[in-house]
C-alpha positions in Angstrom: -2.2 -58.4 109.0 -4.4 -56.5 106.6 -5.4 -57.9 103.2 -3.9 -56.6 100.0 -5.8 -55.6 96.9 -5.0 -54.0 93.6 -7.2 -52.3 91.1 -6.9 -54.2 87.8 -9.5 -52.3 85.8 -12.1 -49.6 86.4 -14.9 -48.0 84.4 -17.5 -45.5 85.5 -19.6 -47.9 87.6 -17.6 -51.1 87.6 -14.2 -52.1 89.2 -12.1 -55.2 89.2 -9.7 -56.0 92.1 -7.0 -58.5 92.6 -7.6 -59.6 96.2 -5.2 -61.5 98.5 -7.9 -63.0 100.8 -8.8 -65.2 97.9 -5.5 -67.1 98.4 -7.0 -68.6 101.5 -7.8 -72.2 100.8 -10.8 -72.3 103.1 -12.6 -69.3 101.7 -15.9 -69.9 99.9 -16.4 -67.3 97.2 -20.2 -67.4 97.6 -19.9 -66.2 101.2 -17.5 -63.4 100.2 -20.0 -62.4 97.4 -22.9 -62.3 99.8 -21.0 -60.2 102.3 -19.9 -57.6 99.8 -23.4 -57.4 98.4 -24.6 -56.1 101.8 -22.6 -52.9 101.5 -24.6 -49.8 100.7 -24.3 -48.7 97.0 -23.1 -52.1 95.8 -25.3 -53.2 92.9 -23.6 -56.6 92.0 -20.6 -58.7 92.9 -18.8 -61.4 91.0 -16.0 -63.4 92.6 -13.5 -65.6 90.7 -11.4 -67.5 93.2 -9.1 -69.1 90.5 -8.2 -65.6 89.1 -8.1 -64.1 92.7 -10.4 -61.3 91.4 -13.5 -59.5 92.7 -15.6 -57.5 90.3 -18.1 -54.9 91.7 -20.8 -52.9 90.1 -21.4 -49.7 92.2 -23.5 -46.6 92.4 -20.8 -43.9 93.1 -17.3 -43.2 94.3 -18.4 -43.1 97.9 -19.3 -46.8 97.6 -15.8 -47.6 96.4 -14.3 -46.2 99.7 -16.6 -48.4 101.7 -15.8 -51.5 99.6 -12.0 -51.0 99.9 -12.3 -50.4 103.6 -14.1 -53.8 103.9 -11.6 -55.6 101.6 -8.7 -54.5 103.8 -10.1 -55.5 107.2 -12.1 -58.6 106.2 -11.2 -61.9 107.7 -12.4 -65.4 107.2 -13.8 -65.4 110.7 -15.8 -62.3 109.8 -17.3 -64.1 106.8 -18.2 -67.2 108.7 -19.7 -65.1 111.5 -21.8 -63.1 109.0 -23.4 -66.1 107.5 -23.6 -68.5 110.5 -27.3 -68.0 111.0 -28.1 -68.1 107.3 -29.4 -71.3 105.7 -29.3 -71.6 101.9 -32.8 -72.5 100.8 -33.8 -74.7 98.0 -37.0 -74.5 95.9 -40.3 -74.5 97.9 -38.5 -73.6 101.2 -38.7 -70.2 103.0 -35.4 -68.8 104.4 -37.4 -67.7 107.5 -38.2 -69.9 110.4 -41.3 -72.0 109.9 -44.4 -70.2 111.1 -47.8 -71.4 112.2 -49.6 -68.3 111.0 -50.7 -69.9 107.7 -52.1 -73.0 109.4 -54.0 -70.8 111.9 -55.4 -68.6 109.2 -56.5 -71.5 106.9 -57.9 -73.6 109.8 -59.8 -70.7 111.2 -61.4 -70.0 107.8 -62.4 -73.6 107.5 -64.1 -73.6 110.9 -65.7 -70.2 110.4 -67.1 -71.1 107.0 -68.7 -74.2 108.4 -70.4 -72.2 111.2 -72.0 -69.5 108.9 -74.8 -69.9 106.5 -74.4 -66.5 104.8 -72.9 -67.1 101.3 -71.3 -63.6 101.2 -69.5 -64.3 104.5 -68.5 -67.7 103.3 -67.0 -66.2 100.1 -65.3 -63.3 102.0 -63.7 -65.6 104.7 -62.5 -68.2 102.2 -61.1 -65.6 99.8 -59.3 -63.8 102.6 -57.7 -67.0 103.9 -56.7 -68.0 100.3 -55.4 -64.6 99.3 -51.7 -65.2 100.2 -51.6 -68.4 98.2 -53.4 -66.9 95.2 -51.1 -63.8 95.2 -48.0 -66.0 95.5 -49.2 -68.2 92.7 -49.9 -65.3 90.4 -46.5 -63.8 91.2 -44.7 -67.0 90.4 -46.6 -67.4 87.2 -45.3 -64.1 85.8 -41.8 -64.4 87.3 -41.0 -68.1 87.0 -43.6 -69.6 84.7 -45.5 -72.8 85.6 -44.5 -74.0 89.1 -46.1 -76.2 91.8 -47.3 -73.1 93.6 -49.1 -72.0 90.4 -50.9 -75.3 90.2 -51.9 -75.2 93.9 -53.2 -71.7 93.7 -55.2 -72.6 90.6 -56.7 -75.6 92.4 -57.9 -73.4 95.3 -59.0 -70.6 92.9 -61.2 -73.0 90.9 -62.8 -74.3 94.1 -63.6 -70.7 95.1 -65.0 -70.0 91.6 -67.2 -73.1 91.9 -68.3 -71.8 95.4 -67.1 -75.1 96.9 -65.8 -73.3 100.0 -65.3 -76.6 101.9 -62.9 -77.8 99.2 -61.1 -74.5 98.9 -60.5 -74.1 102.7 -59.7 -77.8 103.2 -57.2 -77.7 100.4 -55.7 -74.5 101.6 -55.4 -75.8 105.2 -53.7 -79.0 103.9 -51.3 -77.0 101.8 -50.4 -74.8 104.7 -49.9 -77.8 107.0 -47.8 -79.6 104.4 -45.7 -76.5 103.8 -45.1 -76.0 107.5 -44.1 -79.7 108.1 -41.8 -79.5 105.0 -40.1 -76.3 106.2 -39.8 -77.7 109.7 -38.2 -80.9 108.4 -35.7 -79.1 106.2 -34.8 -76.6 108.9 -34.3 -79.5 111.3 -31.8 -81.1 108.8 -30.0 -77.7 108.6 -30.0 -77.4 112.4 -28.4 -80.9 112.6 -25.6 -79.7 110.5 -25.2 -76.4 112.4 -24.7 -78.3 115.6 -21.4 -79.3 114.3 -20.2 -75.7 114.1 -18.9 -75.4 117.6 -18.8 -71.9 119.1 -15.4 -70.3 119.3 -13.5 -70.3 122.6 -13.7 -66.6 123.4 -10.7 -66.4 125.8 -7.6 -68.5 126.6 -4.5 -68.5 128.7 -1.2 -68.0 127.0 2.4 -67.6 128.2 3.9 -64.2 127.9 7.2 -62.7 129.2 6.3 -59.9 131.6 9.1 -58.0 133.2 11.5 -60.7 132.4 9.3 -63.5 133.8 7.1 -66.1 132.1 3.6 -65.3 133.1 0.2 -66.8 132.2 -2.0 -64.1 130.7 -5.7 -64.3 129.8 -6.3 -63.1 126.2 -9.0 -63.1 123.6 -8.8 -66.2 121.3 -8.5 -63.9 118.3 -5.2 -62.6 119.7 -3.5 -66.0 119.8 -0.7 -66.3 117.1 1.1 -69.3 115.7 3.9 -70.2 118.0 2.2 -69.0 121.2 2.2 -71.4 124.1 -1.4 -72.0 125.2 -2.3 -73.3 128.7 -5.5 -75.5 128.9 -6.7 -76.8 132.3 -9.5 -79.1 133.5 -12.9 -78.3 132.0 -11.5 -75.9 129.4 -11.9 -76.2 125.6 -8.7 -76.4 123.5 -8.8 -73.2 121.3 -6.1 -74.1 118.8 -4.7 -77.0 116.8 -1.2 -77.8 118.0 1.3 -80.0 119.7 1.7 -80.6 123.5 4.9 -79.2 124.8 4.5 -80.3 128.4 1.9 -82.1 130.7 -0.5 -84.9 130.2 -4.3 -84.9 130.2 -7.4 -86.9 129.5 -9.0 -85.2 126.5 -12.6 -85.7 125.4 -12.7 -85.6 121.6 -16.3 -86.7 121.2 -17.4 -83.4 119.7 -14.8 -83.7 116.9 -14.2 -87.4 116.3 -17.3 -89.1 117.7 -15.1 -91.2 120.1 -16.9 -91.4 123.4 -13.9 -92.5 125.5 -11.5 -89.7 126.6 -7.9 -90.2 125.2 -4.7 -89.7 127.2 -2.5 -87.0 125.6 1.1 -86.2 126.5 4.1 -84.4 125.2 4.4 -84.6 121.4 0.8 -85.5 120.8 -1.4 -83.4 118.6 -4.6 -81.8 119.9 -7.3 -80.1 117.9 -9.6 -77.2 118.7 -13.0 -77.9 120.1 -11.9 -80.8 122.3 -12.2 -80.6 126.1 -9.6 -81.4 128.8 -11.4 -83.5 131.4 -8.4 -84.1 133.7 -4.9 -82.7 133.7 -3.2 -79.6 132.3 -1.5 -79.0 129.0 1.0 -76.6 127.5 0.3 -76.5 123.8 2.3 -75.0 121.0 -0.2 -73.3 118.7 0.3 -74.5 115.1 -3.1 -73.4 113.6 -5.1 -70.6 115.0 -8.2 -68.6 114.1 -9.7 -69.5 110.8 -7.2 -72.3 110.2 -8.3 -74.4 113.2 -10.3 -77.6 112.9 -13.5 -76.0 114.2 -13.4 -73.2 111.6 -12.7 -75.7 108.9 -15.9 -77.5 110.0 -17.9 -74.3 109.7 -16.5 -73.9 106.2 -17.5 -77.5 105.4 -21.0 -76.8 106.6 -21.4 -73.7 104.4 -20.3 -75.8 101.4 -22.7 -78.6 102.2 -25.6 -76.2 102.5 -24.8 -74.5 99.2 -23.9 -77.5 97.0 -26.2 -79.5 94.9 -25.4 -82.9 93.5 -26.3 -84.2 90.0 -29.0 -86.4 91.4 -30.5 -83.4 93.2 -30.4 -81.3 90.0 -31.9 -84.3 88.1 -34.8 -84.4 90.6 -35.4 -80.6 90.3 -35.4 -80.7 86.5 -37.8 -83.6 86.5 -40.1 -81.8 88.9 -40.1 -78.7 86.7 -40.8 -80.8 83.6 -43.8 -82.5 85.2 -45.6 -79.3 86.1 -46.8 -78.7 82.5 -47.8 -82.4 82.3 -50.1 -82.0 85.3 -51.5 -78.7 83.9 -52.0 -80.4 80.5 -53.9 -83.3 82.0 -56.1 -80.8 84.0 -56.9 -78.8 80.9 -57.6 -81.9 78.8 -59.8 -83.4 81.6 -61.9 -80.2 81.7 -62.3 -80.0 77.9 -63.6 -83.6 77.9 -65.7 -83.6 81.1 -66.4 -79.9 81.8 -65.9 -80.9 85.4 -64.2 -78.1 87.4 -64.0 -80.4 90.5 -62.0 -83.0 88.7 -59.7 -80.3 87.2 -59.1 -78.9 90.7 -58.3 -82.4 91.9 -55.7 -83.0 89.2 -54.0 -79.7 89.9 -53.4 -81.0 93.5 -51.4 -84.0 92.3 -48.0 -82.3 91.8 -44.6 -84.0 92.1 -42.5 -80.9 92.7 -42.0 -80.6 96.5 -41.5 -84.3 97.2 -38.9 -84.5 94.4 -37.1 -81.2 95.2 -37.0 -81.5 99.0 -36.5 -85.2 100.0 -33.1 -85.4 98.2 -31.3 -82.4 99.9 -32.7 -83.4 103.3 -31.3 -86.9 102.9 -27.9 -85.5 101.9 -27.8 -83.0 104.9 -28.9 -85.7 107.3 -26.0 -87.9 106.2 -23.5 -85.1 106.4 -24.7 -84.3 109.9 -24.5 -87.9 111.1 -21.1 -88.4 109.5 -19.9 -85.3 111.2 -21.0 -86.5 114.6 -18.9 -89.6 113.9 -15.7 -87.8 113.0 -16.2 -87.8 109.2 -16.5 -84.4 107.6 -18.1 -84.5 104.1 -18.0 -81.3 102.1 -21.3 -81.7 100.4 -23.8 -83.7 98.3 -21.4 -84.1 95.3 -18.9 -85.7 97.6 -21.4 -88.3 98.8 -22.5 -89.0 95.2 -18.9 -89.4 94.0 -17.9 -91.6 97.0 -20.9 -93.9 96.4 -19.9 -94.4 92.7 -16.2 -94.9 93.4 -15.0 -98.3 92.3 -11.3 -97.8 92.7 -9.6 -96.8 96.0 -6.1 -95.5 95.8 -4.2 -95.5 99.1 -1.0 -93.6 99.8 0.8 -96.1 102.0 2.3 -93.9 104.8 -0.2 -92.7 107.4 -3.1 -94.4 105.7 -2.4 -98.2 105.5 0.3 -97.7 108.1 0.1 -96.2 111.6 2.0 -93.1 110.5 4.0 -93.4 113.7 7.6 -94.5 113.3 9.1 -96.8 115.9 12.7 -97.5 116.7 13.5 -101.1 115.8 17.3 -101.2 116.4 20.4 -99.0 117.0 23.7 -99.9 115.4 27.0 -98.2 116.5 29.9 -98.2 114.1 32.3 -96.9 116.7 33.4 -99.1 119.6 33.7 -96.1 121.9 30.0 -95.4 121.5 27.5 -97.8 122.9 24.0 -98.2 121.4 22.6 -96.4 124.5 25.0 -93.4 124.0 24.2 -93.2 120.3 20.5 -93.1 121.1 20.9 -90.5 123.9 23.0 -88.3 121.6 20.4 -88.4 118.8 17.4 -87.9 121.2 19.2 -84.9 122.9 19.5 -83.3 119.5 16.1 -84.2 118.2 13.9 -83.6 121.3 13.0 -80.0 120.4 11.3 -81.0 117.1 8.0 -82.6 116.4 9.1 -84.5 113.3 7.9 -88.1 113.3 11.5 -89.4 113.2 12.5 -87.1 116.1 9.5 -88.2 118.2 10.2 -91.9 117.6 13.8 -91.5 118.7 13.0 -89.5 121.8 10.3 -92.0 122.8 12.7 -94.9 122.4 15.4 -93.1 124.5 12.9 -92.4 127.3 11.9 -96.1 127.4 15.6 -97.0 127.9 16.3 -94.3 130.6 17.1 -91.2 128.6 20.3 -89.4 129.7 20.5 -85.9 128.2 23.7 -84.9 126.5 24.6 -81.2 126.5 24.8 -79.7 123.0 25.0 -76.3 121.4 22.1 -74.7 119.5 20.5 -77.0 116.9 20.2 -76.0 113.3 17.2 -77.6 111.5 17.7 -78.2 107.7 14.3 -78.8 106.1 14.0 -82.2 104.4 17.5 -83.1 105.3 18.2 -83.3 109.1 19.7 -81.4 112.0 23.2 -80.1 113.0 24.7 -79.2 116.3 27.9 -79.4 118.3 28.9 -81.5 121.3 32.2 -80.7 123.1 33.2 -78.6 120.1 32.7 -81.5 117.6 30.0 -81.4 114.9 27.0 -83.7 115.1 25.0 -84.3 111.9 21.8 -86.3 111.9 19.6 -87.0 109.0 19.3 -88.7 105.6 22.1 -90.5 103.8 22.1 -87.9 101.1 22.5 -85.2 103.7 25.5 -86.9 105.5 27.2 -88.5 102.5 26.7 -85.9 99.7 26.2 -82.6 101.5 28.4 -83.0 104.6 30.9 -85.3 102.9 30.9 -87.9 105.6 32.6 -91.2 104.5 30.4 -94.2 104.8 33.4 -96.5 104.1 33.1 -100.1 105.5 29.5 -99.5 106.8 28.0 -99.7 103.3 27.5 -103.5 103.4 25.7 -103.4 106.8 23.6 -100.5 105.7 22.5 -102.3 102.5 21.6 -105.4 104.5 19.3 -103.2 106.7 17.7 -101.6 103.6 17.1 -105.0 102.0 15.2 -106.0 105.1 12.8 -103.1 104.6 14.2 -100.9 107.3 14.1 -97.1 107.3 17.5 -95.7 108.5 18.4 -92.5 110.3 22.1 -91.7 110.0 24.3 -90.1 112.7 27.6 -88.4 112.0 30.1 -87.2 114.6 33.3 -85.3 114.1 33.2 -86.0 110.3 32.7 -89.8 110.7 29.6 -92.1 110.4 28.9 -92.9 114.0 26.0 -95.3 113.4 22.4 -95.7 112.3 19.0 -96.0 113.9 16.5 -98.3 112.2 12.8 -97.3 112.2 9.6 -98.8 110.9 6.1 -97.7 110.3 3.8 -100.6 111.2 0.7 -101.5 109.3 -2.6 -100.7 110.9 -4.1 -103.7 112.6 -7.4 -103.3 110.8 -6.0 -102.4 107.4 -6.6 -105.8 105.8 -10.1 -106.1 107.3 -11.0 -102.6 106.0 -9.8 -103.4 102.5 -11.9 -106.6 102.6 -15.0 -104.6 103.7 -14.4 -102.1 100.9 -14.6 -104.9 98.3 -17.9 -106.0 99.9 -19.2 -102.5 99.4 -18.6 -102.7 95.6 -14.9 -101.5 95.3 -13.4 -103.5 92.4 -9.8 -102.3 92.5 -7.4 -101.4 95.4 -4.2 -99.6 94.5 -1.3 -98.7 96.8 1.2 -95.9 96.1 4.5 -95.7 97.9 8.1 -94.4 97.7 9.3 -97.8 99.1 11.3 -100.3 97.1 9.4 -102.6 94.9 10.4 -105.6 97.1 9.1 -104.0 100.3 6.0 -102.7 98.6 5.1 -106.1 97.2 5.5 -107.7 100.6 2.9 -105.2 102.1 0.6 -105.6 99.1 0.6 -109.4 99.5 -0.1 -109.1 103.2 -3.1 -106.7 102.7 -4.4 -108.4 99.5 -4.0 -105.3 97.4 -4.6 -105.5 93.6 -2.0 -103.1 92.3 1.2 -101.5 93.6 3.1 -98.5 92.3 6.5 -98.3 94.1 9.6 -96.1 94.2 7.4 -93.1 93.4 8.2 -89.4 93.6 5.6 -87.2 95.3 4.6 -85.7 91.9 3.8 -89.1 90.5 0.7 -89.6 92.6 -1.6 -87.2 90.8 -0.4 -88.6 87.4 -1.4 -92.1 88.4 -4.8 -90.9 89.6 -5.4 -89.2 86.3 -4.3 -92.4 84.4 -6.8 -94.5 86.3 -9.5 -91.9 85.7 -8.7 -91.9 81.9 -9.3 -95.6 82.0 -12.8 -94.9 83.0 -12.4 -95.8 86.7 -14.3 -93.8 89.4 -11.3 -93.0 91.7 -11.2 -92.3 95.4 -7.8 -91.2 96.7 -6.9 -91.6 100.4 -3.8 -89.7 101.6 -2.4 -87.5 104.4 0.6 -85.6 103.2 1.4 -82.2 101.8 2.4 -83.9 98.5 -0.9 -85.7 98.4 -2.9 -82.5 97.8 -2.7 -82.6 93.9 -3.9 -86.3 93.9 -6.7 -85.4 96.4 -7.9 -82.7 94.0 -7.5 -84.8 90.9 -9.5 -87.8 92.1 -13.3 -88.0 91.8 -13.3 -87.9 95.6 -10.4 -87.2 97.9 -10.2 -88.5 101.5 -7.7 -87.1 104.0 -6.6 -88.9 107.1 -6.9 -87.2 110.5 -3.2 -86.6 111.1 -2.6 -85.4 107.6 -1.2 -82.1 106.5 -3.5 -79.1 106.7 -3.4 -78.6 103.0 -4.4 -82.2 102.4 -7.5 -81.7 104.6 -8.4 -78.5 102.9 -8.3 -80.0 99.4 -10.1 -83.3 100.3 -13.8 -83.9 99.7 -13.9 -86.0 102.9 -11.8 -85.2 105.9 -11.5 -87.7 108.7 -11.2 -86.4 112.3 -10.5 -89.8 113.8 -7.3 -91.7 113.1 -8.8 -95.0 111.9 -8.8 -96.5 108.4 -12.1 -98.1 109.3 -13.6 -94.5 109.0 -12.8 -94.7 105.2 -15.0 -97.8 105.1 -17.7 -96.1 107.2 -17.7 -93.1 104.8 -18.1 -95.4 101.8 -20.9 -97.3 103.5 -22.8 -94.1 104.4 -22.5 -92.8 100.8 -23.8 -96.1 99.4 -26.7 -96.2 101.8 -27.6 -92.5 101.2 -27.7 -92.9 97.5 -29.9 -96.1 97.9 -32.3 -94.1 100.2 -32.4 -91.2 97.7 -33.1 -93.6 94.8 -35.9 -95.3 96.8 -37.4 -91.9 97.7 -37.2 -90.9 94.0 -38.9 -94.0 92.7 -41.6 -93.8 95.5 -42.3 -90.2 94.7 -42.8 -90.8 91.0 -44.8 -94.0 91.5 -47.1 -92.8 94.3 -47.7 -89.4 92.8 -48.4 -90.9 89.3 -51.0 -93.2 90.9 -52.6 -90.1 92.7 -52.6 -88.2 89.4 -54.2 -91.1 87.5 -56.9 -91.4 90.2 -57.6 -87.7 90.1 -57.7 -87.8 86.3 -60.3 -90.5 86.3 -62.4 -88.8 88.9 -61.6 -91.2 91.8 -60.4 -88.5 94.2 -62.0 -85.2 95.2 -59.8 -82.1 95.6 -59.7 -82.7 99.4 -58.7 -86.3 99.0 -56.0 -85.5 96.5 -54.6 -82.8 98.7 -54.4 -85.2 101.7 -52.8 -88.0 99.6 -50.3 -85.7 97.9 -49.2 -83.8 101.0 -49.2 -87.0 103.1 -46.8 -88.6 100.6 -44.5 -85.6 100.6 -44.4 -85.5 104.4 -43.8 -89.2 104.6 -40.8 -89.1 102.2 -39.4 -86.1 104.0 -39.6 -87.9 107.4 -37.9 -90.9 105.8 -35.1 -88.6 104.5 -34.5 -86.9 107.8 -34.4 -90.3 109.6 -31.6 -91.0 107.1 -29.3 -93.9 107.0 -27.9 -95.7 110.0 -24.3 -95.1 111.1 -23.0 -98.6 111.6 -20.2 -98.7 114.1 -18.8 -102.1 113.2 -15.5 -103.0 114.7 -13.1 -103.8 111.9 
């Protein structure tokens, strides 16, 4: 389906569009902007995702035709593909792959200058080798003002002026070596992230009706649509996110969740793209395809993480920029007092800029990469920073503190002619075509008791209410009490006392009506996760002061769960819309809030919180709006994410303090004439490289069993 756009306003060389692709929750407007800027004749692009508008400055009418052609056919896959090889650079980093040319040039000049005694040749060789640095420094001086590159080029220029060719060439060689190692280090951290962007499965087998028969057909993955039945055999990668219709298989999910052991999957289970079938064969109903699959969302997360800067990163950059004039001022003052060009050149080498600007983003990217390999997708540096500072964790109960899988506890028949087994078989026969958690629990329970299928007519599914069908000409209605009692006018009569007793015991009931009467109920429960209590305890050890649970359960049931898990605060009997309000209330009280949820109605709360964490089996929109998305179904992953964030910020703060402390000592030594330009260059670049290597080593991913 092509995109829709509408011209909102147009002048001679400027046009504004309302653009439908901007409705896509996964689209990064920066990537769209970059893509449109590549079109011939486009002078500037501005994208406002909130307003769903694209503003383009163009040369002539021919450009507009090209732009509109691109707008119509553009897909999210196209955008991700167009930028998959592009790394967003930060200050002091080249977008190109690291090159050894500069090191070879500077080292060769150093050697050649040592071997010749002719002063003219010494000057020529040294000037030629230093020319790129001097030109770059001069360019930055006029375009950006005082930067670290300006200081470095000034230091080398002064050495050349003094005819100290050894100092000039040695300094130049050290700078080239330092820059190469810095670029290699940063590129390595970007490469770690890009490893997470799994390649798309190019082809897949799907079922199609050919000449009246169901046939397996090999198609391009881009042709798969929601609702298609995809066949995945041994050794093949799952190309979609969906549910298993038939078959069982051992599925390796290590690429997506970090879990090394293959997991057995069977009918009703969910599978995600990028995982591999090691043994068995699956028929999968495709729920999310193309740009909406897990692997494409991971690519989107990676693009965000490469683009985003945290406040601590911005703080480091600002400090580095502020310290450049300080270094220059010290160099100037030193020369005025001592008239010593060598000391001046030495001081100019002692710059804070690269160590401050580079070590922080490298640490963030390394953590994002390591977390990703362990099934924790973090959107960017800001998310790590927010998670580290979070002192209040708010959990939506269902699917987070609980397993999220309902289990049949008991079956009660209110009609002597219907046994409990018959009632369960009737319900399972009606519900077996649906992947709703209640339906899956009922079918599972029926199979465990020797499921006997009952013939029924076509099933009608009523969203958020239940299902209807006919058996032997009599209507079957299954669903909520409101659906049966209020909508279908089924009399609950004498069963009300028994129903209330079950509700008081904390049971969730599914109601079954037959031929206008209440036939019985099925009690279901969602069990607490075994490691929920231990995970909450560990969060407290990591600095979390307040644990809050939100639930639609009765206050009595919610209090029982809270007491069992040692939760500080409980909000019960909530409507879905209440969650975001509560999160905002807590934030207004000055708390740093992390919200953990998994449902469609959790999306507003996930967005509102300082940091939102979505569980693995959560709704797609919950994952899209969250800052941290878990790919493994384990509450301990929430703890792991918090621990990674805490350790990362500790590493960054240590690096920051070390940078300022060590470079200040080097600067002081150079100011008092303790270091020559060569010694200062070695000390300064050595410190920068050491801090970068410490950042790329990153924090340890602690796989503690909770």
